[in-house]
C-alpha positions in Angstrom: 0.0 0.0 0.0 2.8 2.4 0.8 4.5 1.8 -2.6 1.1 2.6 -4.3 0.9 5.9 -2.4 4.6 6.6 -3.3 3.9 6.0 -7.0 0.7 8.1 -6.9 2.6 10.9 -5.2 5.4 10.8 -7.8 2.8 10.7 -10.5 1.1 13.8 -9.1 4.4 15.6 -8.7 5.3 14.8 -12.4 1.9 16.0 -13.6 2.2 19.2 -11.6 5.7 19.8 -13.0 4.5 19.1 -16.5 1.7 21.6 -16.2 3.8 24.3 -14.5 6.6 24.1 -17.1 4.0 24.5 -19.9 4.0 21.0 -21.1 0.2 21.0 -20.9 -0.1 24.2 -23.0 -0.3 24.1 -26.8 2.6 26.0 -28.2 2.6 28.0 -31.4 4.9 26.7 -34.1 5.1 30.2 -35.7 8.1 32.3 -34.6 7.1 35.8 -33.4 8.7 38.4 -35.7 10.2 41.3 -33.9 10.6 44.6 -35.7 14.2 46.1 -35.7 14.9 49.7 -36.7 17.7 52.1 -36.8 18.8 55.6 -37.9 20.5 54.9 -41.2 22.0 58.3 -41.9 21.4 62.0 -41.6 22.0 65.1 -43.8 24.3 67.9 -42.9 22.9 71.1 -41.5 20.7 72.7 -44.2 22.3 76.1 -44.7 19.4 77.2 -47.0 15.9 76.6 -45.9 14.7 74.7 -48.9 13.2 71.6 -47.2 13.2 68.4 -49.3 13.9 64.8 -48.4 17.5 63.6 -48.2 16.6 60.7 -50.4 16.2 63.0 -53.4 12.6 62.2 -54.0 10.1 64.7 -55.3 8.7 65.3 -51.8 9.8 68.8 -50.7 8.0 70.5 -47.8 8.7 74.1 -47.0 11.1 75.1 -44.3 8.3 76.0 -41.9 7.3 72.3 -41.6 8.4 69.3 -39.5 7.6 66.2 -41.5 7.7 62.5 -41.9 8.1 61.1 -45.5 7.4 57.3 -45.5 7.7 54.4 -47.9 6.5 50.8 -47.1 7.2 47.9 -49.4 3.9 46.1 -48.5 5.7 43.2 -46.8 8.1 44.1 -44.0 10.3 47.2 -44.6 9.3 50.7 -43.6 11.7 53.5 -44.7 11.0 57.0 -43.6 12.7 60.4 -43.3 12.2 62.9 -40.6 12.4 66.0 -42.7 13.5 69.2 -41.1 14.4 67.9 -37.7 15.5 70.9 -35.6 18.8 70.2 -33.9 21.9 72.1 -32.8 24.3 73.3 -35.5 27.0 71.3 -33.7 25.0 68.3 -32.5 27.8 65.8 -31.9 26.4 62.3 -32.5 22.8 62.4 -33.7 20.9 59.3 -32.5 17.4 58.0 -32.9 16.3 55.2 -30.5 13.4 53.2 -31.8 11.0 51.6 -29.2 8.1 49.3 -29.8 5.0 48.8 -27.7 2.3 46.9 -29.5 1.4 48.9 -32.6 3.1 52.1 -31.2 6.5 53.0 -32.6 8.3 55.7 -30.7 11.5 57.3 -32.1 13.4 59.4 -29.5 16.0 61.7 -31.2 18.9 63.0 -29.3 22.0 65.2 -29.9 25.3 64.1 -28.4 26.2 67.8 -27.7 24.8 71.3 -28.1 28.2 72.6 -29.2 27.1 75.8 -30.9 24.7 78.7 -30.2 22.6 78.0 -33.2 20.1 75.6 -34.6 19.8 73.8 -38.0 17.4 71.7 -39.9 18.4 68.1 -40.7 16.9 65.1 -42.6 17.2 61.9 -40.6 16.7 58.6 -42.5 15.3 55.5 -40.7 14.6 51.9 -41.6 12.5 49.4 -39.8 12.6 45.8 -40.9 10.3 42.8 -39.9 7.4 45.2 -39.7 4.4 43.1 -40.7 1.4 44.7 -42.4 -1.0 46.4 -40.0 -1.9 49.7 -38.5 0.8 51.6 -36.6 1.2 54.8 -34.7 4.5 56.5 -35.2 5.6 59.2 -32.8 8.9 61.2 -33.0 10.1 62.7 -29.7 12.2 65.7 -30.7 14.6 67.4 -28.4 14.1 71.0 -29.5 10.4 71.6 -30.2 8.6 74.1 -28.0 6.4 73.2 -25.1 3.3 74.3 -27.0 4.3 72.4 -30.2 2.3 69.3 -31.2 4.3 66.1 -31.3 5.0 64.7 -34.7 2.8 61.7 -34.7 0.8 59.9 -37.3 -1.2 56.7 -37.8 -0.2 54.5 -40.8 -2.3 51.8 -42.3 0.4 49.5 -43.7 -1.7 46.8 -45.2 0.0 47.0 -48.6 2.7 49.0 -50.4 2.2 52.6 -49.6 4.0 55.9 -49.3 3.1 59.4 -48.2 4.0 62.3 -46.0 2.7 64.1 -43.0 3.7 67.6 -41.9 3.1 69.9 -39.0 3.7 73.6 -39.2 6.4 75.1 -36.9 6.4 78.8 -36.3 9.6 79.4 -34.4 13.4 79.1 -34.8 14.9 77.1 -36.5 11.9 76.5 -38.8 11.4 80.2 -39.5 
């Protein structure tokens, strides 16, 4: 009788371990795709306020605008340019950290230094890969917009190949 209780106890322990470690759960055979993005390059300080994307495409907003120019291949690659990003004239290293939270993509731009007493407009080119079709909210956190300025944020429906632009007016230096 004791050996029966011992075997039953061992069986119960094994079943519990099996359930706790996930052995009783159905696991997906599909690997979850994680988007990866980075700042690819940036323009030099724009000495003349002409706007325009660094990529040389026809898109050319005025200098009084802060814009996103985007291109999605319909499968998994989103390229976009932050057109007219307002940064220091001597920014040191320009970085753009990309964070993901569900369908929200947040790009936090930073200057390594504020080495001069002036501001410039730059074009910053980004690429995100492994971005499956869907609806996304992209928000750019800029270091030098005014407290009253609206954040550069747009909702994209990336369910096929698409491109476009979104701009916000800026009415203070360095956009004026």
